[in-house]
Backbone as a printed PyTorch tensor [residue, N CA C, xyz], in Angstrom:
tensor([[[164.6500, 136.6680, 171.8080],
         [164.8590, 135.3070, 172.3610],
         [163.5100, 134.5890, 172.5670]],

        [[163.3980, 133.3940, 172.0160],
         [162.1410, 132.6500, 172.1820],
         [162.0960, 131.9240, 173.5040]],

        [[160.8950, 131.5040, 173.8730],
         [160.7250, 130.7550, 175.1360],
         [161.5680, 129.5000, 175.1350]],

        [[161.6800, 128.8290, 173.9770],
         [162.4520, 127.6270, 173.9170],
         [163.9050, 127.8470, 174.3260]],

        [[164.4660, 128.9800, 173.9110],
         [165.8230, 129.3060, 174.2300],
         [166.0190, 129.6240, 175.7060]],

        [[164.9510, 129.9630, 176.3810],
         [165.0490, 130.3420, 177.7950],
         [164.9600, 129.1370, 178.7080]],

        [[164.3640, 128.0230, 178.1800],
         [164.2220, 126.8330, 179.0170],
         [165.5660, 126.1090, 179.2770]],

        [[165.7060, 125.5930, 180.4390],
         [166.9130, 124.7630, 180.7540],
         [166.8160, 123.4810, 179.9080]],

        [[167.9660, 122.9170, 179.5480],
         [168.0850, 121.7190, 178.7280],
         [167.3090, 120.5670, 179.3180]],

        [[167.3660, 120.4520, 180.6640],
         [166.6640, 119.3220, 181.3680],
         [165.1680, 119.4390, 181.1080]],

        [[164.5760, 120.6850, 181.1670],
         [163.1730, 120.8430, 180.9180],
         [162.8070, 120.5640, 179.4890]],

        [[163.6950, 120.9370, 178.5980],
         [163.4730, 120.6800, 177.1840],
         [163.3660, 119.1790, 176.9070]],

        [[164.3070, 118.4920, 177.5430],
         [164.3160, 117.0260, 177.3760],
         [163.0280, 116.3960, 177.9720]],

        [[162.6000, 116.8310, 179.1440],
         [161.4160, 116.2930, 179.7470],
         [160.1610, 116.6220, 178.9490]],

        [[160.1180, 117.8180, 178.4330],
         [158.9900, 118.2250, 177.5470],
         [158.9730, 117.3560, 176.2960]],

        [[160.1380, 117.1600, 175.7300],
         [160.2090, 116.3370, 174.5220],
         [159.6990, 114.9160, 174.7690]],

        [[160.0970, 114.3080, 175.8940],
         [159.6630, 112.9920, 176.2590],
         [158.1440, 112.9050, 176.4290]],

        [[157.6600, 113.9490, 177.1350],
         [156.1930, 114.0030, 177.4220],
         [155.3880, 114.0890, 176.1010]],

        [[155.8320, 115.0040, 175.2000],
         [155.1210, 115.1270, 173.9770],
         [155.2600, 113.8560, 173.1080]],

        [[156.3850, 113.1870, 173.1260],
         [156.5590, 111.9590, 172.3530],
         [155.6680, 110.8430, 172.8940]],

        [[155.5530, 110.7490, 174.2120],
         [154.7320, 109.7290, 174.8520],
         [153.2410, 109.8870, 174.5410]],

        [[152.7850, 111.1270, 174.5250],
         [151.3530, 111.3280, 174.3610],
         [151.0200, 111.7120, 172.8760]],

        [[151.9550, 111.6580, 171.9640],
         [151.6250, 111.9690, 170.6370],
         [152.0640, 110.8420, 169.7080]],

        [[153.1050, 110.9670, 169.0130],
         [153.5050, 109.9980, 167.9310],
         [154.3790, 108.8690, 168.4410]],

        [[154.9730, 109.0090, 169.6700],
         [155.8780, 108.0840, 170.1410],
         [157.3270, 108.3170, 169.7960]],

        [[157.5550, 109.3710, 168.9840],
         [158.9220, 109.7500, 168.6510],
         [159.2160, 111.1830, 169.1710]],

        [[160.4680, 111.4350, 169.5840],
         [160.7550, 112.7460, 170.1040],
         [160.5380, 113.8260, 169.0150]],

        [[160.1320, 114.9900, 169.4300],
         [159.9520, 116.1100, 168.4840],
         [161.2820, 116.8250, 168.2520]],

        [[161.4540, 117.2740, 167.0250],
         [162.6090, 118.1050, 166.7300],
         [162.4750, 119.4270, 167.4410]],

        [[163.5850, 120.1300, 167.6640],
         [163.5430, 121.3950, 168.3530],
         [162.6240, 122.4070, 167.6700]],

        [[162.6880, 122.4250, 166.3430],
         [161.8820, 123.4390, 165.6810],
         [160.3580, 123.1980, 165.8860]],

        [[160.0010, 121.9170, 166.0250],
         [158.5800, 121.6400, 166.3200],
         [158.2190, 122.0430, 167.7190]],

        [[159.1010, 121.8020, 168.6710],
         [158.8610, 122.1750, 170.0460],
         [158.6980, 123.7080, 170.1540]],

        [[159.5250, 124.4400, 169.4400],
         [159.4130, 125.8660, 169.4060],
         [158.0310, 126.3080, 168.8370]],

        [[157.5320, 125.5770, 167.8650],
         [156.2080, 125.9000, 167.3150],
         [155.1060, 125.7070, 168.3650]],

        [[155.1580, 124.6810, 169.1880],
         [154.1460, 124.4410, 170.1580],
         [154.2890, 125.4280, 171.3560]],

        [[155.5310, 125.8020, 171.6890],
         [155.7520, 126.6940, 172.8020],
         [155.3510, 128.1110, 172.4680]],

        [[155.2770, 128.4550, 171.2120],
         [154.9460, 129.8870, 170.8660],
         [153.5010, 130.1830, 171.3290]],

        [[152.5510, 129.2380, 171.2870],
         [151.2300, 129.4650, 171.7760],
         [151.2260, 129.7680, 173.2850]],

        [[152.0070, 129.0510, 173.9870],
         [152.1420, 129.2330, 175.4650],
         [152.7530, 130.5800, 175.7490]],

        [[153.7500, 130.8780, 174.9620],
         [154.4430, 132.1430, 175.1630],
         [153.5330, 133.3630, 174.8730]],

        [[152.7300, 133.2630, 173.8390],
         [151.7650, 134.3770, 173.5040],
         [150.7440, 134.5340, 174.6130]],

        [[150.2710, 133.3840, 175.1790],
         [149.2740, 133.5150, 176.2070],
         [149.7890, 134.0360, 177.5430]],

        [[151.0810, 133.7960, 177.7980],
         [151.7030, 134.2300, 179.0960],
         [152.4040, 135.5560, 178.9810]],

        [[152.4640, 136.1910, 177.7490],
         [153.1980, 137.3990, 177.5580],
         [152.7080, 138.5210, 178.5240]],

        [[151.4550, 138.6820, 178.7800],
         [151.1020, 139.7700, 179.7580],
         [151.6530, 139.5740, 181.1700]],

        [[152.0530, 138.4110, 181.5250],
         [152.5330, 138.1300, 182.8190],
         [154.0410, 138.2620, 183.0070]],

        [[154.7430, 138.5490, 181.9160],
         [156.2110, 138.6890, 181.9940],
         [156.5380, 140.0170, 182.5780]]])
């Protein structure tokens, strides 16, 4: 199970809006968000 699948839908929506606002202005597709979250997941893996 990926980190993206663990996040509540409300947080996914908020993250999508944040990334859209500070990047291209368009919401990211789920597969792109999963790509970005994998770096966070790898860095936090020792703390799980």
